[in-house]
TORFIRO-866933 format. One record per residue: residue in one letter; y, z, x of N, C-alpha, C in turn. Coordinates in steps of 0.001 Angstrom, whole numbers, plus 500000, padded with zeros to 6 digits. Atoms other than C-alpha are relative to their C-alpha. Example, Ala and Ser with C-alpha at 12.3 -4.5 7.8 and 13.67 -1.06 7.14 Angstrom:
% residues 2
A498810500000500890495500507800512300501200500000500900
S498810499940499180498940507140513670501090500730499230
//
This chain:
% residues 442
M500035499299501284647484302652816351498995501136500083
N500942498875499983645769305989815703499592500369498580
W500593499797501310643535307004812828500688501074499173
Q499386498921500771645255310242811875501266499528499295
Q498780500536500598648507308398811252499694498882499012
L500359501135500849646801305360809700499474500427498641
L500590499523501251645077307442807022500941501026499378
S498976499145500588647990308838805024499916499989498475
A500053499872501455647884310152801458501396500045499387
K498635500007500517651670309967801130500140498877498982
R499870500969501083652609308178797917501355499304500041
F498768500781499984655148305379797828500813500308498749
G499130499647501113658079306466795666500004501473499669
M500061498553500247657062310131795636499886500765501322
E500108499409498665657481310967799319500459501457500037
K499461498637499920659523314111798679499091501038499343
Y500937499075500630656683315589796629498697500128500788
H501256500037499232654063314999799322499701501341500653
D500458498840499238652054317890800692498646499672500611
D501261500256499297649013318095802938498843500825499448
K501070499198500594646961320266800593498835499089499596
H501181500759500419643428319134799837499656500395498561
H500311499754501405642640318790796138498571499553499709
D501380500354500352639283318480794387499842498492499830
R499999501450500160640128314910793439501101499475500904
T499033500377498972641812313307796418500968498933499496
D499005501008500367644890311087796274499419498598500049
F500604501330499879642780308125797355499083499710498814
Q500820500172501200640360308691794485500880499769498774
R499056500206501098643354308882792155500534498567500007
D499613501416499902644470305477793447499010499129499246
Y501080500786500611641132304057792358500053500125498477
D499990499761501442641295305664788899501232499392499345
R498749500528500539644917304629788387499904498481499816
L500172501450500096644002301002789045499041499618498881
I501012500291501024640937301052786792500611499996498605
F499427499859501337643032302134783806501304499224499808
S498733500718500081645986299820784501499871498686499224
S499986501268500747646977296813782381499773498784500891
P500243501173499150647155294334785310498535499858500400
F501421500073499643643603295248786289499183499524498805
R500739500386501207642356294900782716500166498512499704
R499754501425500271643963291461782442499169499077500873
L500821500831499119641767290224785289498755499466499299
Q501196500458500717638925289888782768500209498618499392
N499728501309500596640676286803781433500723499093500977
K499481500892498973641575285151784720498822499347500724
T501081500766499381639432282432786273499744500457501431
Q500384499789498610637517283238789437499765498633500645
V500270501365499537635970279807790112499675499113498803
F500461500808501120634141278514787054500797500308498737
P499323499748501268635667278118783573499456501264499347
L500409498741500620635554281347781570498894499764498983
P501318500086500630632368282099779614499813499015498865
G500510500806501084630594279548777552498694500681499606
S501296499402500316626900280115776937499466500828501158
V500414499246498820626451281450780482501189500797500512
F498894499161499543628561284406781576500083499961501519
V499789500060498555629949283755785047501117500970500373
H499029499026499530632292285817787173501428499620499632
N498565500150500118635922286292786302500635500895501066
R499325499202498968638554288072788419499646501483499886
L500313498583500194637632291448786907498636500343500582
T501345499703499489633892291351787603499950499794501512
H499935500226498551634624289910791050500616501207500701
S499308498883499353637040292735791879499147501267499992
I500866498824500077634596295419790713498876499898501027
E501078500185499019631809293944792850500518500113501431
V499401499879498668634108293609795863500255501472500313
S499738498583499812635082297251795377498725500763500329
S501287499356499723631434298299795333499563499754501438
V500358500342498621630748296463798601500967500666500977
G499012499367499140633996297790800077499731501480500181
R500332498582499904632969301348799290498844500206500981
S501145499886499073629669300794801130500446499821501447
L499456500203498654631501299416804162500766501232500462
G499200498833499655633873302380804073499158501225500310
V500900498859499741631047304923803899499407499895501401
I500618500199498675629351303428806959501028500216501107
I498962499895498968632573303133808970500478501442500127
G499554498609499970633686306647807996499032500899500760
K501017499197499310630423308162809195499977499698501493
E500038500380498587630464306203812451501217500518500756
L498792499512499339634055307154813227499968501525500141
R500125498547499880633317310816812512499085500374501170
K500881499759498843630477310662815034500765499752501305
R499276500379498794632779308995817535501137500985500307
Y498886499060499818635647311455816972499739501264499186
P500402498833500796634022314720815784501112501023499784
D498941498996500108637162316805816365501292499457499383
S498790500608500553639663314406814820500338500592498635
K499542499509501289641771315617811895500175498861498986
A499889501155500898641756312117810412498979500102498872
D500890499938501168640241311854806920499048498803499961
F500938501126499950637449309469807895499153499915498733
E500845499970501198635471310574804843500672499308498811
E499272500625501104638186309057802631500138498480500154
I499891501450499788637958305557804116499331499231498878
S500717500710501064635433304567801460500833499925498723
S499165499995501207637820305584798656501211499086500157
I498842500862499753640787303799800256499603498535499868
V500442501400500015638839300578800748499571499580498591
A500427500320501370637299300731797252501207499718499118
A498784500222500790640771301038795715500708498718500442
G499389501226499486642142298297797982499305498762499469
C500768501141500522639364295986796836500286499765498519
L499655500161501418640173296667793180501330499279499851
A498634500515500127643791295706793832500225498666500686
H499714501131499108643345292754796183500353498708499261
D499720501227500756643546290088793435500976500214498843
L499132499708501139646020291762791049501153499002499876
G498849500889500022648804289370792028499670498535499825
N500368501414500147646827286169791574500380499473498622
P499608500585501289648205283887788849498779499501499232
P501132500542500770646046282408786060499453498707500614
F500676501239499595643619279518786666499594499974501482
G500540499962498641642251280666790029501026499631501054
H499109500327498890643675279518793339500878498792499681
S499165501132500385644995276389791637501331500486499452
G498753499427500489647601278680790076501003500178501123
E499125499862498837648998279471793519500537498633500430
T499614501353499610649026275766794367501040499426499046
A499062500521501006650819274930791112501393500587500200
I498702499351499782653582277454791827500662499446501255
T499476500539498741653988276288795417500499498570499812
S499638501406500203654069272637794341501265499849499171
F498809500080500856656702273289791670501273500114500830
F498800499785499184659140274492794336500090499065501202
S499971500834498793658119272272797244500141498518499699
E499958501427500307657777268917795478500259499698498530
G499774500195501427658412269468791770501444500217499591
K498653499857500549661394270166789528500765501184500585
G499336498826499451662089273492791191500674499757501332
K499473500295498664663014271813794463501522499989500036
N498534500104500012666632271334793382500704501360500028
L499405498661499956667138275119793433500139500537501423
E500047499494498630666693275435797191501385500356500533
Q498676499762499439670347275119798165500652501230499383
M499391498868500683671494277625795555499390501319500474
V500688498786499560668844280178796578500424500375501412
R499633499729498600669669279845800282501456500437500122
E498581499643499924673440279996799737500245501433499550
E499859498627500495672988283289797888499236501004500863
G500707499104499093670903284698800749498542500225499676
G501403499859500371667490284282799128499090499252500958
R500978500621499097664362283351801071499190498956499225
W500642501092500721663240279968799741498516499900500334
E501399500100499561659991280110801748499066500883499169
D500834499149500867658769282886799418499420499199498835
F500442500812501134658462280243796699499140498816500437
T500754501177499551657220277236798672498698500387500705
N501267499509499424654463279409800205499363501045499091
F500396498913500898653712281480797087498581500480500287
E501257499396499568650899283880797937499645501171499082
G500455498943500897648887286051795543499944501356500668
N500078498734499276648474288694798244501363500691500029
A498645499440500009652237289180798569500379500441498596
N499693499659501382652461289231794791499313501298499581
S500697498737500275649901292056794666500817501177500516
I499157498958499433652103294139796956501213500245499090
R498830499871500883655132293429794732499615500682498690
L500447499440501272653208294260791559499795501512500109
L500328498594499822652181297628792992501196500875500363
I498912499144499519655494298808794484501358499722499360
H498697500340500580658315297050792592500275500854498761
Q499610499246501190660217299095790016500474499027498930
F499643500883501107660158296884786932500838500777498989
N499139499356500992662585297588784073499217501029499178
G500632498960500807661737300865782354498888500742500703
R501078499357499262659202301847785033500568500975501032
R499529498997499050659378304647787581500132499417501406
P499857500451498607660469304256791211498650500034500705
G501269500035499276657594303244793475498908499226499298
G500997500809500704655818301130790874498784500812499584
F501240499284500298652222302310790716499906501321500759
V499954498784499177653085305060793228498648500220500687
M501280499938499292650030304351795382500194500595501395
T499913499442498650649204305904798744500348498913501004
Y499597500946498960650617304279801862498797499236500553
S501169500642499367647164303598803340499353498982499089
M500599500952500933645869301935800197500839498732499924
L499120501167500058648922299647800006499856499143501252
A500133500748498741648554298679803676498646499308500097
S501357500554499891644836297990803209499857498643499327
I500104501309500664645547294948801000500961498975500607
A499057500927499362648219293414803250499247499151501021
K500837500869499171645978290672804581500822499220501031
Y499111500754499107648921288831806132501314500789500131
P498860499067499957651423291565807165501230499435500695
Y498796500609499442654356289302807858500719499225498898
S499190500675501007657144287513806009499635498518499906
S500289501421500210656988283966804663500618499131501081
L499385500761498906659186282870807577499025499793501150
V501035500129498960656099283339809797498876499089499520
A501118500746500588653835281379807426499890498579500525
N499999501368499469654848277991808887499346498999499056
G500524500950500977653949276185805681498535500152499665
K501435499815500245650391277585805643499731500768498707
G500177499327501279651009279501802421499410501382500098
K500554498664499837649956282877803820501077500940500515
F499094498957499540652225285899804014499778501235499143
G500388498741500618652191289521802949500999500662499086
F499009499355500844655452290443801234501190499072499800
F498801500768500294658424288830799547501203500655500676
Q498762499460499456661945289281800869500417501267499240
S499599498875500845662517291693797957499263501287500346
E500792498815499640659802294061799258499925500225501508
E500135499912498540660328293595803002500357501389500533
N499615498676499515662189296864803583499000501074499582
D501004499043500464659639298758801500498729499909500842
F501210500155499182656744297279803442500232500540501406
K499667499493498670658499298091806717499907501524500023
K500063498538500106658827301702805583498555500485500033
I501424499635500054655086301871804822499345499790501361
A500633500349498726654018300129808034500441500931501124
D499496499121498939656246302253810276499464501417499838
E500546498666500257655079305481808629498549500100500465
L501417500012499621651451304478809291499789499680501475
G500133500324498577652178303490812885499378498651500254
M500520501355499789651179299867812390500827499317501087
H499346500626498847651972297799815466500931498884499561
C499005501021500342655179295793815026500002498923501080
I500046501120499061654766292386816675501375499399500190
N498683500638499949658195291051815800500870500576498883
K499106499414501000661226292475813993500727498951499162
S499310501059500746662857289193812982499490498623500431
P500474499544501305661114287583811244498948501106500139
L500839498801499925659175290763810475498514499651500010
Q501434500252499879655540290752811552499309501209500615
Y500794498877499517652964293514812017498566499572500274
S501449500142499898649391293754813187499393500585498728
R500662499497501202646959294386810375499671501489500095
H500595498670500113646098297872809226498490499811500135
P501442500210499783642450298314810342499170499854498730
L500823500055501212641163298830806800500109498668499276
V499905501353500560642376295336805855498730499215500316
Y501195500736499592639373294030807779498808500319499097
L501110499611500875637023295969805497500192499439498594
V499723500600501310638732294839802275499710498500500051
E500230501434499827638641291268803572498506499690500098
A501443500216499836634978291576804575499280500116498661
A500631499824501307633998292865801131500233498770499122
D499670501209500762635773289885799541499206498806500526
D500747501106499387634188287433802003498521500053499637
I501428499830500306630728288848801344499716499623498555
C500279500166501427631044288750797566500234498603499456
Y499635501185500778632826285606796540499043498837500205
K500862501149499741630604283074798240498575500231499484
I501371499682500412627295284817797579499889500019498481
M500048499941501455628118285494793931500243498621499379
D499772501362500511629420281940793448498714499180500054
I501282500707499887626052280643794649499065500425498881
E500855499527501099624243282834792132500483499422498671
D499455500603501224626580281633789356499653498514499914
A500287501434499964626064278035790431498540499726499636
H501421500152500355622302278500790138499808500158498489
K500121499777501441622667279882786598500543498825499202
L499398501148500690624821276902785665499288498686500285
G500771501194499696622321274448787112500626499092501043
L499355500807498961624597273223789888499201500000501295
L500908499901498848622122274385792534498588500228499480
S501384499817500417618368274130792187499491501358500471
T500592498723499597616171277217792468499570499949501455
E500480500133498620614629275931795704501170500040500989
Q498831500036499120618046275244797234500643501382500113
T499396498672500005619383278672796224499166500990500806
I500898499116499246616346280505797582500121499725501495
S499888500377498589616620278575800832501314500493500612
L498693499558499504620350279345801204500007501494500288
F500021498546499816619707283074800796499021500438501087
L500994499603498997616560283299802914500452499675501422
N499551500411498660618286281526805799500821501059500727
F499241498924499369620310284682806441499092500916500831
F500940499059499384617152286376807738499098499321501028
S500948500493499014614701286015810613498740499513499298
D501243500534500591611401284210810014499078501128499549
E500875498870500338609512287507810034500463500693498721
R499458499344501201611817289077807455499834499094498784
Q500148500928501120611625285948805297498607500089499385
Q501372499892500502607843286272805019499841501235499114
K500092498767500789608151289858803781500760499862498688
M499197500162501205610851288863801311499315499083498992
R500744500887500901608773286026799872498877500761499301
Y501065499172500588605959288524799316500578500898498901
T499356499121500985608330290909797527500422499209498762
M499571500829501122609665288075795373498871499734499009
Q501143500328500847606180287411794031499626501137499051
M500288498868500886606159290833792373500556499773498606
V499441500339501312608249289348789556499928498490499806
T500081501440500294608044285976787807501322499445499467
D498706500436500515611574285875786386500831499422501145
I499262500685498931613515283338788474501339500677500290
N498698499357499804616882284996787899499867501340500718
E500233498715499331615423288321789013499676499784501473
Q500296500326498601614084286726792181501288499674500760
I498722500360499374617515285251792933500863501245500194
A499212498769499908619159288616792224499518500874501158
Y500571499239498875616816290305794701500475499430501335
L499556500641498757617677287784797398501490500216500218
R498544499793499905621390288055796637500339501402500477
S499729498613499602621325291839796938499584500243501453
S500453499854498613619395291578800210501015499412500973
V498984500639499146621979289185801667501240500886500087
I498826499135499995624837291474800631499759501226500873
G500333498841499170623085294471802213500033499665501481
L499998500443498602622564292537805440501423499806500513
L498636500290499566626188291384805602500860501259500094
V499308498711499893627474294914804945499688500646501348
D500392499420498706625494296147807958500588499204501161
E499494500854498925626551293181810088501507500190500203
C498543499862499896630278293490809305500391501402500471
S499738498635499534630180297259809819499801500095501503
A500289499970498565628637296759813247501100499296500793
V498917500721499324631328294218814183501248500873500069
F498814499140500034634062296649813140499901501115501041
I500180498885499061632667299579815121500009499503501441
R500066500565498649631978297381818140501385499607500509
N498673500487499609635567296113818141501126500950499596
E498999499046500471637360299278817042501230500051500910
D498869499927499065639505299438820183500934498806499848
L499180501199500160640679295838819801500750500020498672
I499371499936501320641399296412816107501187500960500031
L498915499019499910643504299509816858501142499502500881
Q498972500583499130645371297559819524500692498803499339
G499441501159500683646083294772817045499636498693500664
K500371501193499234644262292279819245498740499293499482
F501210500633500537641160291509817188500400498774499181
E499641501247500686641229287940815879498896499546499048
G500943500535500967639591286481812806499426501068499089
A500653499093500937637615288013809948498721500562500613
L501226499373499482634695290371810616498798499086499829
I501176500813500305632256287951808995499860498815500956
K500057501089499017633138285312811608499312500432501296
H500537499471498747631721287579814329498612500625499851
I501333499435500182628338288541812875498989499254500871
S501010500561499096625098287750814710499593498582499616
E500192501444500072623796284229815150499309499503498733
V500772500511501138621214283841812348500803500078498696
P499204499969501242623340285125809426501301499219500100
N498759500764499815626437283474810911499773498530499679
K500344501397500267624753280074810829499746499777498511
A500296500113501427623498280690807282501284500077499172
N498727499865500723626978281736806174500812498708500073
R499279501274499867628502278542807536499372498925499120
E500700500973500846625846276492805750500319500248498522
A499688499651501387626498278369802490501412499568499645
T498620500421500210630216277655802888500078498494499769
E499997501464500109629590273944803370499437499543498664
I500623500356501271627280273727800355500910500374498835
S499128499540501074629727275724798232501129499012499747
Y498899500945500172632564273295798863499515498676499400
K500511501271500487630383270275798173499466500079498577
K500737499928501260628350271489795200500641500902498945
I499441499025500941630507274220793613501488499772499766
Y498542499974500154634252274101794288500597498636499658
K499495501328500334634561270350793702499307499400498778
T500656500513501204632527270090790494501046499644498940
K499064500506501013634094268412787449500675501130499232
D499425498916500800634574271617785431501028500802500795
V499069499252499158636239273423788346501288499200500211
V498822500860499801638549270469789023500815499894498712
D499287500079501281639396270234785313500853501239499761
I499232498762500121640491273878785333501238499922500894
E498880500125499067642680273147788367501070499061499434
L499055500961500578644253270139786641500778500621498841
A499361499375501160644933272058783440500954501103500452
G499168498915499499646270275061785355501281499492500627
H498839500595499346648605272881787380501025499538498960
R499130500507501061650013271281784227500660501148499239
I499492498901500832650387274521782254500999500864500769
I499109499145499216651920276633785019501282499260500364
G498815500790499682654260273832786073500950499921498817
F499169500087501206655486273463782491500686501329499706
L499429498683500294656000277210781982501110500356500986
L498962499724498997657923277555785248501255499182499707
D498868500878500289660131274584784384500778500503498783
T499366499551501240660811275942780902500813501272500206
F499327498701499871661701279510781860501074499990501092
I498985500057498945663560278707785092501199499181499540
S498880500756500584665648276095783258500813500902499078
A499315499109500948666457278765780672500874501026500719
I499179499006499298667698281311783250501225499357500653
Q498845500706499440670029278641784618501079499750498948
T499041500224501101671641278060781208499728501037498907
P500408498934500916671156281444779500500753500030498671
K499217499950501236673880280891776859499630498893499018
A500426501086500894672300277728775446499068500554498922
A500787499495501131670648278218772046498502499990500298
Y501437500100499698667229276987773200499599500997501083
S500295499056498918667401279118776360499849501415499456
K500092498662500595668026282224774276498655500202499302
L501310499913500667664918281477772219498883500162501021
I501044499954498975662814280870775316499975501362500687
L499935498737499264664029283987777144499635501194499119
S500405498908500898663329286101774055498501500251500064
R501454499843499857659629285552774820499622500787501251
V500285499265498764659944287349778175500100501499499733
P499960498549500204659043291076778005501158500646500757
E498820499345499445661891293483778792499797500510501421
Q500235499470498659660205294767781962500389498999501088
F499637501035499028661067291436783661501481499673499867
N498544500133500042664757291230784531500437498574500340
V499676501409499770665450287517784105501475499691499765
N498609500253500361669082287956783085501005500428501060
D499062499468499014670627289742786076499516499734501422
G500349500154498591670747289441789841500248498598500506
S499836501311499370670754286501792218498991499007499435
T500962501027500430668987283215791573498609500328500522
Y501287499608499399666240284395793943499324501074499152
E500581498893500769665746287597791930499577499556498603
K500360500492501334665732285775788595498719499169500056
I501221500808499852663131283289789824498794500907500218
L501106499061499776660982286179791087499577500659498691
S500331499382501287661195287768787636499195499047499118
V500788500999500743659963284530786047498593499927500574
L501321500035499357657128284445788594499198501250499662
D500695498771500421656304288076787736499358499795498629
F500467500225501363655958287042784103498848498997499960
V500995501080500066654003283810784625498724500375500769
S501185499682499196651685285071787388499176501120499378
G500737498919500643650762288108785295499230499570498766
M500686500486501199649521285967782413498505499817500228
T501402500402499967645857285546781622499932498498499745
D500180501425500279644468282027781357500258499691498531
V499898500234501438644268282320777577501441500134499516
Y498614499794500416647806283680777182500868498832500466
A499205501118499471649274280960779423499770498742499168
L500329501173500810647463278252777452500600500118498603
D499476499779501349648495279775774112501522499816499970
L498549500122499949652163280034775142500413498547500222
Y499750501427499751652078276465776464499899499202498696
R500198500724501259650742275218773128501102500302498995
K498971499628500967653306277145771112501351499390500362
I498702500537499587656304276029773165500059498489499804
T500029501460500151655204272382773074499803499563498549
G500207500326501410654529272592769323498591499554499696
M501400500385500245650801271870769735499287501026499126
S500591498932500816650033275187768040501106500726499300
L498964499346500797652055276748765246499406501187499250
P500478498881500826651803280094763432499629499505498616
T500388500385501355650114279879760043501156500261499038
V498875499881500946652724279248757371499441500325498609
//
């Protein structure tokens, strides 16, 4: 792969209007702005990240997480852009725009995630693999649909669909984003047929030809044509690194605020990322303030800064392997020994003390029940659309989702578009209304 081809400002759906002129506000910056002002991005404020949405303590939701990931991604992009310009001073590639591409990719990386955190993905997968949706497999396959898209449902693939699919009443190309930005969020650039039951893939059957068009235009290395599989676009590693850096570190800070981790334990987890000499200097700096939360915030910001430098160094050191499509694993897995060990310890503590707490598990249980019920209700309705109850149910689906036409595969995808786009609150409210637990005021 080569950088000049990989960094393309061509817009999906508006290819015939593309030109190579440089504007004051670049196409990559427009990607970022377009996402900021979009409805799917705004809805992230009411989608669970890890902990239940705000009570007396405000913790991260999908929106604040995405903004922070974007900030870290921009920093990674600035460093990488400068280093690549030094390495290739005469290249015509827009290295200076890497920061904008990655920042926009980070904003979009969670757009396709359903309500109730990762449990939402599990609930959808379970509905088709072991729940009531299982009886649709034969019909979907007989009509030529890819059943694995449902039994491996993946928020990443859903993000790609959300950004490029032409929903009813919308323009061709969906959000009409740049090719490079779209490729930067394809964490798993292959079809669900390659997933092997692991639940990771990058595009639905409905978007496969579109993704192929993007990947081929950018010169991404094609590993296999059937089932379709590509090597990652290099900037995926930076979007992934920004996400890896943020979610765990910020979850630890949230856990401290919620009292799940003690102050001593939190300080220790953060300081362990540094050498003994650096730790002494940091302890001295911490003593300048007495506010515990401010001390934790200082340590958190220091860890993020360290990991940005570490991941940037790994990327530059392995640039050749990345361009060849031969680099394996996430950047954060290859950082130096001291922070690597601390990161593994933080991961272990997070699973024990954070991700398995009662409140988090309760959200997963509720999400599983609510999403399973909504899928059953709406998918049953598209199977019997002329029934009186089905007509009532389908009247609740916005017109942009085409649940009435197409193959069974396409109708199910439209239901998934509707359900996965819901906020936690909307999904719960609709669940209560359909079950009769909540009624309009009479």
